[in-house]
Biotite code that builds the C-alpha atoms (Angstrom):
import biotite.structure as struc

atoms = struc.array([
    struc.Atom([-45.778, -99.601, -174.368], chain_id="A", res_id=1, res_name="UNK", atom_name="CA", element="C"),
    struc.Atom([-43.368, -102.461, -173.945], chain_id="A", res_id=2, res_name="UNK", atom_name="CA", element="C"),
    struc.Atom([-41.039, -103.280, -171.111], chain_id="A", res_id=3, res_name="UNK", atom_name="CA", element="C"),
    struc.Atom([-37.486, -104.295, -172.044], chain_id="A", res_id=4, res_name="UNK", atom_name="CA", element="C"),
    struc.Atom([-35.431, -106.865, -170.066], chain_id="A", res_id=5, res_name="UNK", atom_name="CA", element="C"),
    struc.Atom([-34.263, -104.167, -167.641], chain_id="A", res_id=6, res_name="UNK", atom_name="CA", element="C"),
    struc.Atom([-37.801, -103.213, -166.688], chain_id="A", res_id=7, res_name="UNK", atom_name="CA", element="C"),
    struc.Atom([-37.737, -99.901, -168.557], chain_id="A", res_id=8, res_name="UNK", atom_name="CA", element="C"),
    struc.Atom([-40.680, -98.804, -170.559], chain_id="A", res_id=9, res_name="UNK", atom_name="CA", element="C"),
    struc.Atom([-39.965, -98.402, -174.267], chain_id="A", res_id=10, res_name="UNK", atom_name="CA", element="C"),
    struc.Atom([-41.716, -95.541, -176.065], chain_id="A", res_id=11, res_name="UNK", atom_name="CA", element="C"),
    struc.Atom([-43.471, -96.416, -179.234], chain_id="A", res_id=12, res_name="UNK", atom_name="CA", element="C"),
    struc.Atom([-42.983, -94.135, -182.182], chain_id="A", res_id=13, res_name="UNK", atom_name="CA", element="C"),
    struc.Atom([-45.684, -93.491, -184.783], chain_id="A", res_id=14, res_name="UNK", atom_name="CA", element="C"),
    struc.Atom([-46.708, -96.525, -186.816], chain_id="A", res_id=15, res_name="UNK", atom_name="CA", element="C"),
    struc.Atom([-45.079, -96.615, -190.217], chain_id="A", res_id=16, res_name="UNK", atom_name="CA", element="C"),
    struc.Atom([-47.184, -96.792, -193.307], chain_id="A", res_id=17, res_name="UNK", atom_name="CA", element="C"),
    struc.Atom([-46.441, -99.442, -195.906], chain_id="A", res_id=18, res_name="UNK", atom_name="CA", element="C"),
    struc.Atom([-44.545, -97.978, -198.913], chain_id="A", res_id=19, res_name="UNK", atom_name="CA", element="C"),
    struc.Atom([-46.801, -96.297, -201.415], chain_id="A", res_id=20, res_name="UNK", atom_name="CA", element="C"),
    struc.Atom([-46.434, -95.849, -205.124], chain_id="A", res_id=21, res_name="UNK", atom_name="CA", element="C"),
    struc.Atom([-46.654, -92.906, -207.451], chain_id="A", res_id=22, res_name="UNK", atom_name="CA", element="C"),
    struc.Atom([-50.454, -93.024, -207.752], chain_id="A", res_id=23, res_name="UNK", atom_name="CA", element="C"),
    struc.Atom([-50.897, -92.666, -203.989], chain_id="A", res_id=24, res_name="UNK", atom_name="CA", element="C"),
    struc.Atom([-48.481, -89.703, -203.858], chain_id="A", res_id=25, res_name="UNK", atom_name="CA", element="C"),
    struc.Atom([-50.156, -87.983, -206.835], chain_id="A", res_id=26, res_name="UNK", atom_name="CA", element="C"),
    struc.Atom([-53.436, -88.308, -204.983], chain_id="A", res_id=27, res_name="UNK", atom_name="CA", element="C"),
    struc.Atom([-51.910, -86.928, -201.753], chain_id="A", res_id=28, res_name="UNK", atom_name="CA", element="C"),
    struc.Atom([-50.360, -83.924, -203.592], chain_id="A", res_id=29, res_name="UNK", atom_name="CA", element="C"),
    struc.Atom([-53.694, -83.178, -205.309], chain_id="A", res_id=30, res_name="UNK", atom_name="CA", element="C"),
    struc.Atom([-55.524, -83.467, -201.979], chain_id="A", res_id=31, res_name="UNK", atom_name="CA", element="C"),
    struc.Atom([-52.992, -81.103, -200.349], chain_id="A", res_id=32, res_name="UNK", atom_name="CA", element="C"),
    struc.Atom([-53.478, -78.518, -203.130], chain_id="A", res_id=33, res_name="UNK", atom_name="CA", element="C"),
    struc.Atom([-57.237, -78.686, -202.636], chain_id="A", res_id=34, res_name="UNK", atom_name="CA", element="C"),
    struc.Atom([-56.945, -78.487, -198.823], chain_id="A", res_id=35, res_name="UNK", atom_name="CA", element="C"),
    struc.Atom([-55.561, -74.975, -198.633], chain_id="A", res_id=36, res_name="UNK", atom_name="CA", element="C"),
    struc.Atom([-53.465, -75.834, -195.578], chain_id="A", res_id=37, res_name="UNK", atom_name="CA", element="C"),
    struc.Atom([-49.703, -75.894, -195.224], chain_id="A", res_id=38, res_name="UNK", atom_name="CA", element="C"),
    struc.Atom([-47.650, -78.957, -195.906], chain_id="A", res_id=39, res_name="UNK", atom_name="CA", element="C"),
    struc.Atom([-46.748, -79.612, -192.313], chain_id="A", res_id=40, res_name="UNK", atom_name="CA", element="C"),
    struc.Atom([-50.311, -79.507, -191.158], chain_id="A", res_id=41, res_name="UNK", atom_name="CA", element="C"),
    struc.Atom([-51.569, -81.592, -194.083], chain_id="A", res_id=42, res_name="UNK", atom_name="CA", element="C"),
    struc.Atom([-48.905, -84.191, -193.502], chain_id="A", res_id=43, res_name="UNK", atom_name="CA", element="C"),
    struc.Atom([-49.588, -84.302, -189.821], chain_id="A", res_id=44, res_name="UNK", atom_name="CA", element="C"),
    struc.Atom([-53.326, -84.841, -190.386], chain_id="A", res_id=45, res_name="UNK", atom_name="CA", element="C"),
    struc.Atom([-52.633, -87.580, -192.982], chain_id="A", res_id=46, res_name="UNK", atom_name="CA", element="C"),
    struc.Atom([-49.869, -89.269, -191.022], chain_id="A", res_id=47, res_name="UNK", atom_name="CA", element="C"),
    struc.Atom([-47.269, -88.543, -193.722], chain_id="A", res_id=48, res_name="UNK", atom_name="CA", element="C"),
    struc.Atom([-43.636, -87.744, -193.345], chain_id="A", res_id=49, res_name="UNK", atom_name="CA", element="C"),
    struc.Atom([-43.124, -84.095, -194.439], chain_id="A", res_id=50, res_name="UNK", atom_name="CA", element="C"),
    struc.Atom([-39.791, -85.001, -196.032], chain_id="A", res_id=51, res_name="UNK", atom_name="CA", element="C"),
    struc.Atom([-41.242, -87.852, -198.132], chain_id="A", res_id=52, res_name="UNK", atom_name="CA", element="C"),
    struc.Atom([-44.165, -85.720, -199.209], chain_id="A", res_id=53, res_name="UNK", atom_name="CA", element="C"),
    struc.Atom([-41.798, -82.931, -200.263], chain_id="A", res_id=54, res_name="UNK", atom_name="CA", element="C"),
    struc.Atom([-39.700, -85.320, -202.288], chain_id="A", res_id=55, res_name="UNK", atom_name="CA", element="C"),
    struc.Atom([-42.697, -86.618, -204.220], chain_id="A", res_id=56, res_name="UNK", atom_name="CA", element="C"),
    struc.Atom([-44.081, -83.069, -204.732], chain_id="A", res_id=57, res_name="UNK", atom_name="CA", element="C"),
    struc.Atom([-40.685, -81.944, -206.108], chain_id="A", res_id=58, res_name="UNK", atom_name="CA", element="C"),
    struc.Atom([-40.553, -85.006, -208.366], chain_id="A", res_id=59, res_name="UNK", atom_name="CA", element="C"),
    struc.Atom([-43.965, -84.249, -209.873], chain_id="A", res_id=60, res_name="UNK", atom_name="CA", element="C"),
    struc.Atom([-43.103, -80.541, -210.346], chain_id="A", res_id=61, res_name="UNK", atom_name="CA", element="C"),
    struc.Atom([-39.827, -81.445, -212.142], chain_id="A", res_id=62, res_name="UNK", atom_name="CA", element="C"),
    struc.Atom([-41.634, -83.860, -214.456], chain_id="A", res_id=63, res_name="UNK", atom_name="CA", element="C"),
    struc.Atom([-44.252, -81.217, -215.319], chain_id="A", res_id=64, res_name="UNK", atom_name="CA", element="C"),
    struc.Atom([-41.525, -78.673, -216.098], chain_id="A", res_id=65, res_name="UNK", atom_name="CA", element="C"),
    struc.Atom([-39.724, -81.161, -218.317], chain_id="A", res_id=66, res_name="UNK", atom_name="CA", element="C"),
    struc.Atom([-42.884, -81.682, -220.362], chain_id="A", res_id=67, res_name="UNK", atom_name="CA", element="C"),
    struc.Atom([-43.435, -77.901, -220.663], chain_id="A", res_id=68, res_name="UNK", atom_name="CA", element="C"),
    struc.Atom([-39.852, -77.402, -221.895], chain_id="A", res_id=69, res_name="UNK", atom_name="CA", element="C"),
    struc.Atom([-40.345, -80.001, -224.647], chain_id="A", res_id=70, res_name="UNK", atom_name="CA", element="C"),
    struc.Atom([-43.491, -78.367, -226.023], chain_id="A", res_id=71, res_name="UNK", atom_name="CA", element="C"),
])
């Protein structure tokens, strides 16, 4: 923890991961499916933001549905 100029202790939040690309998120979604645990627990264990994970999962689902519709 760091002290500011007033002598107060600043709380550190969780360290942010560097931005990851599509391949990383595909791997994470696949690992989540294999894990059998809920999204919140999986994301907590992996240090991922639940909201970001959900956005990528939704994006992949939408793409899969688009391909199915074109067949």
